[in-house]
N, C-alpha and C positions, 0 to 999 in steps of 0.2 A: 616165755617167762621174762626174758630181758625186756621185751616190749611192755609187759605189764608193769615191771619195776620203773621203767622210764615214764610211763603214763602216771603212775602214782606220784613220782617226784615232781612232774610238771603240775599236777593238780595241787600238790602241797605249796609249790611256789606261787601259783595263782591265788590260792587262799590267803597266803601270807601277804602277797602284794595287794589284794583287795582290801584286806583288813588294815594295812599300814595307813596311818594317819587318821583312822576312824576312832572315835571315842569308845573306849572299852567300858564295861559295866562299872558303875560307881567311880567314873573318871570325868572330871570337868576340864574341858579344853579352853584355853585362852590363847590368843594369837598376838604376834608382834609383826607389824610391817613397818619398815623404816630403812634408812640408808645404812647398809652393812658393807658396802664397797664404795669406792670413790673418795673424794676429799672430805665428805662428812661422815665417813665410816666410823671414826672414833666416837662421834656423837651418838650414832645409832647403837654401837656396841655397848656404850655405857648404859643406855636405857635398857636394853635387853638383858644386860648382866644384872641390873638391879631387880628386874622382874624374876629372872632365873633364880637369884639368891633367895628371894621370898618364897617362891614355889618350892624350892628344896627344903627350906625351913618348915613350911607348913606341912609338907608331906612327911618329913622326918619326925614331926611331932604327932603323926597319926592322921593328918588331914583334918577335915571338918565334919561335923555331924549335922545333917539336915533331915528333918522328919524321921529321926531314929536310925538313919543310915549313914555310914562312914563314906566320905568321898575324898579322893586325892585329886591333884591338879596335873595337867600336862600342858607344857608351854610349846607352841609351834612358832617358828620364826621364818620370815621370808624377807629377802632384800627387795626394796622397791627403788633404791637409788634416788629417793625424793621425787619420784615420777608419779603424778596423780593417776594416770591410767593404770600403772602397775599396782599402785596401792589399792585401787578398787578391785582389780583382778585378784590380788592376794586376799582381800577381805572376803570375797565370794568363795574363794577356795577354803579359807578357814571356816566359814559358815557351813560349807559342804561337809566339813568334819565336825560339825556340831559345836563350834566355838560359841561361847556366850558373850565374849568380850574381845576386842582387838585394841591393843596399845599402839599408839603412833605419836611421834614427836615433832612433826613438821606441819604447820598449818596449811601449807599448799597441798598436802596430801590428806590431811584430816578433813578439810571442807568437802572434797568430793566423796570421801567415805561416808560423811554424814548425809549425803543425798540418797544413800541406799540402805542405811542401817535400820530404818523404820519400815521397810517393806514388809507387808503382812506375811507372816509365816517364815520370814528370814531375818528377824530382828536380832541385833546384837548391840552391846554397849560399846561406844567408842571411848576408850580411856585416853583422853587428849592431853598430851604434855605440851601445852602452848600457853603463853601468857596473854595473847592478843584478846582484847575485849570483843572483837568480832566473833569470837567463839560463842559467846552467849547470845549474840545477835542473830545467830542462825536458827534459834528457837527449837533446837533438837531436844526431844524428850528422853533420849537414851544416850546422853553425853555426860561424862564426868571429867571435869578439868582438874588435872593433877598438879598444877603449879599456880603461882601468884598472878593476879591481874597486873599487867605491866604499868598501868597508870600510877601505881604506888612508887614504882622506880623512877619514871620520867619526871614527875614533880620534884622528887628528892634530888635527882641529878641536876635539874635546872637551878634549884635553889643553891646547891653546893657551888656550882660554877659561877653564878652571879655574885655570890658572897665573896668570891675571890677577885671580883672586879673584872671578870671576863665577860664581854658582851658579844664578841664576834665568834660565831660558831659555824663550822662547816660540817656537813653530814656525808659520811661515806659508809652507808649501811647496806646490808645484804639485799639482793633483789628478791622479789616474790611478795605475796600478800602480807606475810608477817613483817618483813622489812619495810614494805610500803606503809603499813599502818604505824609502825614505830616512827618513821620519818614524818608522816603527816601529823600525828598527835604531838610529837615533840616540837615540831615547828610552831604549831598553834600555842602550846604552853610557853615556849621560849619567847615568842614575840609578844604575847600578852604580858609577860614579866619584864619586858623592855629590852630583850636581846635582839640581835641581828643575825640572820642566816646569810652567810657569805657564799655558800655553794651547796649543792645537793647532787652528789655523784654516786648513785647506787652501783654496786658491783656484785657479782655472783660469788658469794663465799662458799657455795656448794660445789662449784666446778673449777674456779680459778685459784691460782697460786701466785700469780704475778700481778700486783696491784699498783705498779709504778705509774701507769698512765693516769688512772683516776686520782692517785695521790698527788701527782705533779700538778694537775689542774686544781685540786683542792688547796694545796699548800700555796699556790700562786695567789689565792684570795686573802692571804695573811690572817688566818683565823687565830683566835686565842686558844680555842679548844675545839676538839673534834668529837662528834657523835659517831661511833663506829660499832661494828659487831655483826656476828653471825655465829656459826660454830666456833668453838674455842681455838682449834688448831689454826684455822685460817685467820682468825682475828689476831692471833699472836704474830702471824706473818705481816699483817697490816701495821701493827705497832713497830715491829722490827724494821720494816721497809720505810716507814714514816721517819723514824729516827735516823736511818741511814741517809735519807734525803734532806735532813736538816731541820725537821720539825721539832721545836722545843716546847710547844704548848701542852695543854692538858688533854686527857681523854675521858669521855663518858662512854661506857660500854653497855649496849642493850643487853637484857638479862640472859639471853642465850649464851653469851660468852662468859666464861668463868675464869676469874683472875688467878685462882689457885692452880688450875690446870695450865694456864698460860705461863705462869711463873716457872713451872717445871720445864716447859718447852724453851723458855727464854733464859733459863739459868738464873732465875731470881726475879726480883721486882724492880731492879734499878732502872731498866729501860722504860718501864711504865711511867716513871717520873711522878707526876701528879695525876691521879686517876680515881674515878669512882665507878663501881660496878657491883655485881652480886658477890656477897661474902661467901667464902667456901664453907663446906659442910662442917668441918671441925673448927671453924672460926666462931661457931655458935656453941656455947658451952652447955650442951645438953648431956645428961649423965650417960645415955646410951651411945653417943656419937663415937667416942674412942674405941669401944669394943666393936662397933659396926665397922669402923674404918679398918681395924686390925683384921677382922674376919674377911672383909671384902678383898683386901690386898692379898691375903693368903690364898684365897680361892681363885681370884681372877688376875693376879699379878699386875695390877695397875692401880693408880691412885683413885681415891673416892671423889666423885663429882656429884652435883645436885641431880644430874640425869639419873645416876644409879640410885641415889638415896630417895628421891621423891617417887620414883617408879617402884622402888622396893616397898615404900610405905603405901603407895597406891594399890599394889597387889594385895597387901595385907588388908587394906580397906575394902577391896572387892570381896575377899574371903569373908570378912565380917558382915558385909551387906547380904551375901548369899545366906548366911546363917540367920540373920535377922529376918530375911524375907521368907524363910522356911520352904524354899523351892530352888531347884537347880536348873529349871528350864523356862520359868515364866520371867522373861527378860524385864518387863515393866515392874514386876514386883521386886526383882533384884535391884533395879535402879532406885526404887523407893526404899529399899533396905539400907542404903547409905544414910538417909535421913534418920531412920530408926536406930541404927547402930551407933552413930556418932552423937545422937541426942542422949543416949544412955551412958556412953563412955567415950569421951574424946581420946584421941591417940596422942599420948604425951611422951616427952623426951626421956622418960625413965626406961622406955622399951623400944623407942624408934628414933632414927637419926634426925627426924623433923617432927613437928607437932601439927596435928590436924584437929581443929576445934569444932568442926561442923561442915555444912555444905549449903550453898545458896540454892534458891529455888531453881535457878537456871542451870545449876550443876557444877559450879566451881567449888572445890574444897577450900575451907578456911585455913590457909597457910600464910604465915607472916613472911613478908619480904625481907630477906637478909641483905643488908647493904654494907659494903666495906670500902673505905678510901685508902689510897696510897699517897703519902705525903713525902715528896722529895725522895722517892724510891723505897720508902719503908712503909709496911702495912700498919694500919691503925686497927683499933678494936671494932668489930662488927656491931651494927645496930639492927634491931628488928622493927619493921614498919607494918602495923596492923591496919587493914583497909576495910573490914566488914562491919565493925561496930557502928551502931546508930546513936548510942548515948555514952556518956562518960562512965556510967555504971557498967555497961557492957565491956568497954575497953578495960576498966579496972579489973573486971572478972577474968579477962584473958591474962593480964599480967599476973594476977594472983595464982591462977591455975598452972601457968607455965612452970616447967622444972628448971629453966635457966635462971641463974641469979647474978650473972656477970654482964650480960649483954643488955644495954638500955633499950627500952621500948618507946616507939613513937606512934602516934595515931594519925594516919593519913585520912582526913575527912573528905569523902567523895562529894 
């Protein structure tokens, strides 16, 4: 009898183990692969927290209804430490568990994932949190870009710095495809506008914490302003170390770095001096933003960043796309569902911490770039830069529909 009891227990354990991680009936699996350990862990945690918050809200509201059936979501998360091989392995593991989409926030890992997500019979949508224009250039038909195209930022940054009379710029931007593209594009923009690049010293913001060597080489070229950036935590270290080493010029921060989060790490904005970068979530006066911030802080015990806000909205957009598509397993129809859902009802700031007005044919969501400057150590009002309109009427319609009434809009004409 004892042997039979032991056998029954072992069988139960095997059944539970076999079923663990598998999609249950009426359950939709989504995955997250990103840096959850190492120097960029905070960045990855912010992304996955935003997704997690949206999943919990959708499920608490009863899930979604597709073809007359109710479905809830399950979020699976795996650490890839920003390693491309591990990100691909994680994606295959998610797909083995029937995931329909995988979120990721590092272009160096997104690009290899997009080499496998269209494999016949193993399709999944890549929910890509990266601003690099190279994302669209990959021509992937199962991609959704969940943040702004960086060109809107780079042109705005260059104009701001040149208007201050700064012509000498040194670049100390993160290594990797995303950083490489920022540096190459900014160099082209800056020089066309009459600026001079004094140094280009990329550094690994994902693994390093001591930037004294590249900073020394950069400062030696006597720049008026520096283009810097990578994950917010390590970008804050670059600012702090640059000031300690005597740099008194301005900073332009690529959009991955968020000045509101950096201000928390640096004990305020005074060290930043004169700076331009992405405006924080609550710097944009959308009606839903304060409530979102309060709820997020209560649940996750950390401040709100665009990583959590944009991926929160991205998860809600995915849920809407599934409903619009009328299927939970036809991945191409679900991708087309983004167009259908957003054409009927844009996601506005009365319900979400950022606004989504549509999606490009290539797959990037229509989200305005939030830009904020710091002048002599004090934050200015954020502005919103819209990049997708083709006509004045289209731009005017965006401004009219937006629920913010305090932040000025600008039209970045591509």
